C-alpha positions as CSV (number, residue, x, y, z in Angstrom):
1,X,159.3,124.0,197.8
2,X,157.6,122.6,200.9
3,X,153.9,123.1,201.1
4,X,152.8,125.3,204.0
5,X,149.4,123.9,204.6
6,X,149.4,123.5,208.3
7,X,145.6,123.2,208.5
8,X,146.1,119.6,207.3
9,X,148.8,118.5,209.7
10,X,146.6,116.9,212.3
11,X,144.4,115.3,209.7
12,X,147.3,113.9,207.8
13,X,148.8,112.3,210.9
14,X,145.5,110.6,211.6
15,X,144.9,109.5,208.0
16,X,148.4,108.6,206.8
17,X,147.7,104.9,206.9
18,X,144.4,105.4,205.0
19,X,146.2,107.5,202.4
20,X,148.8,104.7,201.9
21,X,146.0,102.3,201.2
22,X,143.8,104.4,199.0
23,X,146.0,107.0,197.3
24,X,147.1,104.5,194.7
25,X,146.9,104.9,191.0
26,X,144.5,102.3,189.7
27,X,146.4,99.4,188.1
28,X,146.5,99.7,184.3
29,X,144.9,103.1,184.3
30,X,147.7,104.8,182.3
31,X,148.8,101.6,180.4
32,X,148.2,103.1,177.0
33,X,150.5,106.0,177.6
34,X,153.6,103.8,177.5
35,X,155.8,104.6,174.5
36,X,153.9,107.7,173.6
37,X,155.1,111.4,173.4
38,X,153.9,114.8,172.4
39,X,150.5,115.2,170.7
40,X,150.0,111.4,170.7
41,X,150.6,111.1,174.4
42,X,148.1,114.0,175.1
43,X,145.6,112.3,172.9
44,X,145.9,109.0,174.7
45,X,145.4,110.8,178.1
46,X,142.3,112.5,176.6
47,X,140.9,109.1,175.8
48,X,141.6,108.0,179.4
49,X,140.2,110.9,181.3
50,X,137.8,112.6,178.8
51,X,134.8,110.3,179.5
52,X,133.8,110.7,183.2
53,X,130.7,111.2,185.4
54,X,129.5,114.8,184.9
55,X,128.4,116.5,188.1
56,X,125.8,119.3,187.8
57,X,126.8,122.8,188.6
58,X,124.3,122.9,191.4
59,X,125.5,119.5,192.6
60,X,129.0,120.9,193.4
61,X,127.9,122.2,196.8
62,X,127.2,118.7,197.9
63,X,130.4,117.4,196.3
64,X,132.5,119.9,198.2
65,X,131.4,118.3,201.5
66,X,133.5,115.3,200.4
67,X,136.3,116.9,198.4
68,X,137.0,120.2,200.1
69,X,135.8,120.2,203.7
70,X,138.9,119.6,205.8
71,X,138.5,116.4,207.9
72,X,139.2,116.8,211.5
73,X,137.9,120.4,211.6
74,X,134.5,121.9,212.3
75,X,133.5,121.7,208.6
76,X,136.1,124.2,207.5
77,X,136.3,124.7,203.7
78,X,139.8,124.6,202.2
79,X,140.3,127.5,199.8
80,X,143.2,127.9,197.3
81,X,142.2,131.5,196.6
82,X,142.1,133.0,200.1
83,X,143.2,132.7,203.7
84,X,139.8,133.6,204.9
85,X,138.1,130.9,207.0
86,X,134.6,129.7,205.8
87,X,132.6,126.9,207.4
88,X,130.4,124.8,205.3
89,X,127.3,124.6,207.6
90,X,127.3,128.3,208.6
91,X,128.4,130.0,205.4
92,X,126.0,131.2,202.8
93,X,126.8,129.2,199.7
94,X,127.2,131.5,196.7
95,X,127.7,134.6,199.0
96,X,130.4,133.9,201.6
97,X,132.2,131.5,199.3
98,X,131.6,130.7,195.6
99,X,132.3,128.1,193.0
100,X,135.2,129.4,191.1
101,X,136.5,128.2,187.7
102,X,140.3,128.0,187.6
103,X,140.0,128.0,183.8
104,X,137.3,130.6,183.3
105,X,134.0,129.6,181.7
106,X,134.0,132.7,179.5
107,X,137.0,131.2,177.6
108,X,134.8,128.5,176.0
109,X,131.8,130.8,175.5
110,X,130.2,130.5,178.9
111,X,128.1,128.1,181.0
112,X,127.4,124.5,180.1
113,X,128.8,124.7,176.6
114,X,131.6,122.5,178.0
115,X,131.5,119.9,180.9
116,X,134.5,121.9,182.3
117,X,131.7,124.2,183.6
118,X,131.1,121.8,186.5
119,X,134.3,119.6,186.5
120,X,135.3,119.2,190.2
121,X,139.0,119.4,189.2
122,X,138.4,122.8,187.6
123,X,135.8,124.4,189.9
124,X,137.0,125.0,193.4
125,X,135.5,126.7,196.5
126,X,136.6,130.3,196.7
127,X,136.0,133.2,199.1
128,X,133.8,135.6,197.2
129,X,136.1,138.7,197.2
130,X,139.0,136.7,195.8
131,X,136.6,135.1,193.2
132,X,135.6,138.6,192.0
133,X,139.2,139.9,191.9
134,X,140.4,136.9,189.9
135,X,137.8,137.6,187.2
136,X,138.7,135.8,184.0
137,X,142.4,136.7,184.1
138,X,144.9,134.0,183.1
139,X,147.7,132.7,185.3
140,X,150.8,134.8,185.1
141,X,153.7,136.4,186.9
142,X,153.2,140.0,188.0
143,X,155.9,142.4,186.8
144,X,154.0,145.7,187.3
145,X,151.4,147.2,189.6
146,X,149.6,144.9,192.0
147,X,145.8,145.5,192.2
148,X,144.8,142.9,194.7
149,X,146.7,140.8,197.3
150,X,145.1,138.7,200.0
151,X,148.0,136.7,201.1
152,X,147.3,133.7,198.8
153,X,146.7,135.2,195.4
154,X,147.7,138.5,193.7
155,X,146.2,140.3,190.7
156,X,148.3,142.7,188.7
157,X,150.0,143.9,185.6
158,X,152.4,141.6,183.7
159,X,154.6,141.8,180.6
160,X,153.3,138.4,179.6
161,X,149.5,138.1,179.7
162,X,148.3,136.9,176.3
163,X,146.6,140.2,175.9
164,X,144.7,140.3,179.3
165,X,144.7,143.5,181.3
166,X,145.9,141.7,184.4
167,X,147.1,138.2,185.4
168,X,146.3,136.1,188.4
169,X,149.3,134.9,190.3
170,X,149.0,132.4,193.2
171,X,151.6,132.5,196.0
172,X,154.5,130.1,195.4
173,X,153.3,127.2,197.4
174,X,150.2,126.9,195.1
175,X,151.6,127.6,191.7
176,X,152.0,123.9,190.8
177,X,148.4,123.2,191.8
178,X,147.1,125.7,189.4
179,X,149.5,124.8,186.6
180,X,148.4,121.1,186.9
181,X,144.7,122.2,186.7
182,X,145.4,124.1,183.5
183,X,147.1,121.1,182.0
184,X,144.2,118.8,183.1
185,X,141.7,121.1,181.4
186,X,143.8,121.4,178.2
187,X,143.9,117.6,178.1
188,X,140.4,116.5,179.3
189,X,138.7,119.1,177.1
190,X,141.0,119.2,174.1
191,X,137.9,119.3,171.8
192,X,136.8,122.7,173.3
193,X,136.3,125.6,171.0
194,X,138.2,128.3,172.8
195,X,137.3,131.9,172.2
196,X,139.6,134.5,170.7
197,X,139.8,136.4,174.0
198,X,140.7,133.5,176.3
199,X,144.3,134.7,176.7
200,X,145.9,131.2,177.4
201,X,144.4,128.6,175.1
202,X,144.8,128.5,171.3
203,X,141.6,130.0,169.8
204,X,139.2,127.5,168.1
205,X,139.7,123.8,168.6
206,X,143.3,123.1,169.2
207,X,144.2,119.6,170.4
208,X,147.9,120.2,170.4
209,X,149.7,122.0,171.9
210,X,146.4,123.5,173.1
211,X,148.1,126.4,175.0
212,X,149.3,129.7,173.5
213,X,153.0,129.8,173.3
214,X,153.6,132.4,176.0
215,X,152.1,130.4,178.8
216,X,153.8,127.0,178.1
217,X,157.2,127.8,179.8
218,X,155.4,129.3,182.8
219,X,153.2,126.2,183.4
220,X,156.2,123.9,183.0
221,X,158.3,126.0,185.4
222,X,155.5,126.1,188.0
223,X,154.9,122.4,187.7
224,X,158.6,121.8,188.4
225,X,159.0,124.4,191.1
226,X,156.0,123.4,193.2
227,X,155.7,119.6,193.7
228,X,152.5,117.7,194.2
229,X,151.3,118.1,197.8
230,X,149.5,115.7,200.1
231,X,146.4,117.9,199.7
232,X,146.4,117.4,195.9
233,X,146.8,113.7,196.3
234,X,144.0,113.4,198.9
235,X,141.6,115.6,196.8
236,X,142.4,113.7,193.7
237,X,141.3,110.4,195.4
238,X,138.0,112.1,196.6
239,X,137.3,113.5,193.1
240,X,138.1,110.1,191.5
241,X,135.5,108.4,193.7
242,X,132.8,110.8,192.5
243,X,133.8,111.8,188.9
244,X,135.6,108.6,188.0
245,X,138.6,110.2,186.3
246,X,141.9,111.5,187.4
247,X,144.3,114.4,186.8
248,X,147.3,112.7,185.2
249,X,149.6,115.6,186.1
250,X,149.0,115.0,189.8
251,X,149.7,111.3,189.4
252,X,152.7,111.8,187.1
253,X,153.8,115.5,186.9
254,X,156.6,114.4,184.6
255,X,154.0,113.8,181.9
256,X,154.1,117.6,181.2
257,X,157.7,117.3,180.0
258,X,156.8,114.6,177.5
259,X,153.9,116.6,176.1
260,X,155.1,120.2,176.2
261,X,158.6,120.2,177.8
262,X,162.2,119.1,177.3
263,X,161.4,115.3,176.8
264,X,159.0,115.7,173.8
265,X,161.6,113.8,171.7
266,X,161.6,110.8,174.1
267,X,158.9,108.1,174.5
268,X,157.2,108.1,177.9
269,X,158.4,105.1,180.0
270,X,155.5,104.3,182.3
271,X,157.3,101.4,184.1
272,X,160.0,103.7,185.3
273,X,157.9,106.8,186.0
274,X,157.7,107.7,189.7
275,X,154.2,108.8,190.8
276,X,153.8,112.4,192.0
277,X,157.4,113.3,191.0
278,X,158.2,115.8,188.2
279,X,161.2,117.2,186.5
280,X,164.2,118.3,188.6
281,X,164.3,122.1,189.2
282,X,167.0,124.4,190.5
283,X,167.2,128.1,190.8
284,X,170.3,128.0,188.6
285,X,170.0,128.0,184.8
286,X,166.7,127.8,182.9
287,X,165.0,130.0,180.4
288,X,162.6,132.0,182.7
289,X,162.5,134.9,180.3
290,X,161.8,132.8,177.2
291,X,158.3,133.1,175.8
292,X,158.8,130.2,173.4
293,X,157.8,126.6,173.9
294,X,160.7,124.5,175.1
295,X,162.9,123.5,172.2
296,X,163.1,119.9,170.9
297,X,166.5,118.3,170.8
298,X,167.9,118.0,167.3
299,X,165.7,120.6,165.6
300,X,168.6,122.9,164.9
301,X,169.3,122.5,161.1
302,X,168.3,125.7,159.3
303,X,166.2,124.8,156.3
304,X,164.7,128.1,155.4
305,X,165.5,131.7,156.2
306,X,163.6,134.8,155.1
307,X,164.6,138.2,156.6
308,X,162.6,140.3,154.1
309,X,165.7,142.4,153.4
310,X,164.5,143.0,149.8
311,X,161.6,145.1,151.1
312,X,163.1,148.6,150.7
313,X,160.0,150.9,150.9
314,X,157.8,151.6,153.8
315,X,158.5,151.3,157.5
316,X,157.4,149.5,160.7
317,X,157.3,152.3,163.2
318,X,154.4,154.5,161.8
319,X,150.9,153.6,160.9
320,X,151.1,155.4,157.6
321,X,154.4,153.9,156.6
322,X,153.3,150.5,155.2
323,X,150.6,151.0,152.6
324,X,152.5,149.7,149.5
325,X,151.4,146.2,148.5
326,X,154.2,143.5,148.7
327,X,153.9,140.8,146.1
328,X,156.4,138.3,147.6
329,X,159.8,137.1,146.4
330,X,161.5,133.8,145.4
331,X,161.0,132.5,148.9
332,X,157.5,133.7,149.5
333,X,155.3,132.5,146.6
334,X,151.8,133.3,147.8
335,X,150.7,136.5,149.6
336,X,147.4,138.0,150.7
337,X,147.0,141.5,152.2
338,X,150.8,141.9,152.6
339,X,152.5,145.3,152.6
340,X,156.0,146.7,152.4
341,X,157.4,147.9,155.8
342,X,161.1,148.6,155.3
343,X,163.0,145.2,155.5
344,X,159.8,143.9,157.1
345,X,156.3,143.0,156.0
346,X,153.0,144.1,157.4
347,X,150.2,141.5,157.3
348,X,146.6,142.4,157.2
349,X,144.5,145.5,156.7
350,X,141.6,147.0,158.6
351,X,139.1,144.4,157.4
352,X,141.4,141.8,155.9
353,X,143.6,139.1,157.4
354,X,147.0,138.9,155.9
355,X,149.0,135.7,154.9
356,X,152.2,134.6,153.3
357,X,153.3,131.1,152.1
358,X,156.8,129.8,151.5
359,X,158.0,127.8,148.6
360,X,158.2,124.0,149.3
361,X,161.1,123.4,151.7
362,X,163.4,120.5,150.9
363,X,162.9,118.2,153.8
364,X,162.0,114.5,154.3
365,X,159.3,115.3,156.8
366,X,158.8,114.5,160.4
367,X,159.3,117.4,162.9
368,X,160.0,121.0,162.3
369,X,160.5,124.1,164.4
370,X,159.2,127.4,163.0
371,X,160.4,130.8,164.3
372,X,158.7,134.1,163.5
373,X,159.9,137.5,164.4
374,X,156.7,139.5,165.0
375,X,155.3,142.6,166.6
376,X,151.9,144.3,166.5
377,X,150.6,147.2,164.4
378,X,150.1,150.3,166.5
379,X,149.7,149.6,170.2
380,X,147.9,146.2,170.1
381,X,149.0,142.7,171.0
382,X,147.8,139.8,169.0
383,X,148.3,136.4,167.5
384,X,149.6,134.8,164.4
385,X,148.6,131.4,162.9
386,X,151.2,129.0,161.4
387,X,150.4,126.2,159.1
388,X,152.9,123.5,158.0
389,X,152.0,120.9,155.4
390,X,150.8,117.7,157.1
391,X,150.7,119.1,160.6
392,X,147.9,120.7,162.6
393,X,147.6,124.5,162.5
394,X,148.9,126.3,165.6
395,X,148.6,129.9,166.9
396,X,151.1,131.9,168.8
397,X,150.6,135.1,170.9
398,X,152.9,138.1,170.9
399,X,152.9,141.2,173.1
400,X,155.5,143.4,171.2
401,X,153.9,146.6,169.8
402,X,154.9,149.0,167.0
403,X,157.4,150.9,169.2
404,X,158.9,147.7,170.6
405,X,161.6,145.4,169.3
406,X,160.5,142.3,167.4
407,X,159.5,139.3,169.5
408,X,160.4,135.8,168.4
409,X,157.8,133.1,168.8
410,X,158.7,129.5,168.2
411,X,156.4,126.5,167.5
412,X,157.1,122.8,167.1
413,X,155.3,120.8,164.5
414,X,155.1,117.0,164.2
415,X,153.8,114.8,161.4
416,X,155.1,117.2,158.8
417,X,154.9,116.1,155.2
418,X,157.8,115.8,152.8
419,X,158.9,119.1,151.2
420,X,156.4,121.1,153.2
421,X,155.3,124.7,152.8
422,X,154.8,127.1,155.7
423,X,152.0,129.6,155.9
424,X,152.0,132.5,158.4
425,X,148.9,134.6,158.8
426,X,147.1,137.0,161.1
427,X,144.2,135.6,163.2
428,X,142.5,139.0,163.8
429,X,144.9,142.0,164.2
430,X,147.5,143.4,161.9
431,X,151.1,142.7,162.6
432,X,154.7,143.1,161.2
433,X,157.0,140.2,160.4
434,X,160.7,140.8,160.3
435,X,161.9,137.2,159.9
436,X,160.8,133.6,159.3
437,X,163.0,130.6,159.9
438,X,162.4,126.9,159.7
439,X,164.6,124.3,161.4
440,X,164.6,120.5,160.9
441,X,166.3,117.4,162.3
442,X,170.1,117.5,162.5
443,X,171.8,115.2,160.1
444,X,173.8,113.0,162.4
445,X,174.8,109.4,163.0
446,X,173.8,109.5,166.6
447,X,172.7,111.8,169.5
448,X,176.3,112.2,170.6
449,X,177.2,113.6,167.3
450,X,174.7,116.5,167.1
451,X,176.6,119.6,167.9
452,X,178.6,121.1,170.7
453,X,176.5,123.0,173.2
454,X,179.3,124.2,175.6
455,X,178.6,123.9,179.3
456,X,180.7,125.7,181.8
457,X,181.2,122.8,184.3
458,X,180.8,119.1,184.9
459,X,177.1,119.4,185.5
460,X,174.2,118.0,183.5
461,X,171.7,120.3,181.8
462,X,168.3,119.7,180.3
463,X,167.6,120.8,176.8
464,X,165.8,123.8,178.1
465,X,169.0,124.9,180.0
466,X,168.2,123.8,183.5
467,X,171.3,122.9,185.5
468,X,170.8,119.6,187.5
469,X,172.4,119.1,190.8
470,X,173.3,115.4,190.1
471,X,173.5,113.0,187.3
472,X,170.0,112.5,185.8
473,X,168.2,109.3,186.6
474,X,165.0,109.7,184.7
475,X,164.7,109.1,180.9
476,X,165.4,112.0,178.7
477,X,167.9,114.0,176.6
478,X,170.6,116.0,178.4
479,X,173.7,118.1,177.7
480,X,177.0,117.0,179.4
481,X,180.5,118.2,178.5
482,X,179.1,119.9,175.3
483,X,177.3,116.9,173.9
484,X,173.8,115.6,174.0
485,X,173.2,112.3,175.7
486,X,170.2,110.1,176.1
487,X,169.3,108.4,179.4
488,X,167.1,105.4,178.6
């Protein structure tokens, strides 16, 4: 989508030569990313951008004179949150326009508990009314009533919110900007201890994938849908000159695919990566309604399947129907605060967290995909935690409630031990489980021999189901004529 930022047209015409000279990625800056993927790639980026010059919160006002006052205007402040015009010299700082955290400070416990508190990439000038309306709501797509709309952002109800009352949705031409800021914060501050009520990041310290599962597809889609603009590039250079680090997802939006998206199974090829260009996107195809993280190619061999069909007492549609203790079965060998719920299991009690653990699963180790069918107890949303032997614990949010159908959440694990066990537990609120499945690498003698995923035409598709308009040129795994192919 073309950016509609007409306030910059005159300035860009005057400064295009300067941008060509100075909007260059420093030579060797991303050298260590080559050949990395997934959690390892994210960790390398953290090493590159995590150490930077920290600006004081009070010092942001002065910084904005360089990063956010539009050159060629009478000190007009550019604002991603509002169409209101504010001028730096005549506005009352803190009243007419504020310093607004894209990733809210309450999500890490408030204030200077994290350097994200005054990070220029994360804290932007904002008109005060829009700032108040945004509150600490997560990014999202509004599917219900709209509470606030100023022509640039909207606040409203969503079916996917991580538990927040409302979500904050930018207009289309700014969605990629905000997605890339979320990705930057998740990478630069991957050691943050996120609170339980942060809605979008995994509670506690979660280096990978960092995000809760519901928001990953949204961020990837916005990153693809709204390409990097001239404004992002120009602001990046200004921030780099002050803070001495960069947002990798502005320089190389395609990095998101190698960390969270459909190229996780492929090593990042820095030499052939095109700056400021992301994954191809079309309105056709895709998994816009899928709350799960994008699947990894080849993780389709079913290793373990527990449907809890042997649980014959209790029910999962009334709060008094799941009080009988369940002691497990031949697949589930360890339980804690687990109760019968009629071909399902309720985990947790009013003051206890529930947990179940599988038998060791016959597998050589490496990568696994874990699927859990889950919904909340009574009318609450919540989270589950999933542990796999040898891999880092992950959490997944769900929004289905007691009267809803079960919601499937999916998590990808790397570095899995041989013959691993899987543990699923509650993090805070009680929930019902109706199914637990574990998938491993396909046994095949090559990518072309994986399985037939039928496509209706001669087009190429990404693993996540996006139809491409032409033969793919970038490295990755694709589906063509019912077979998976690798472009190297």
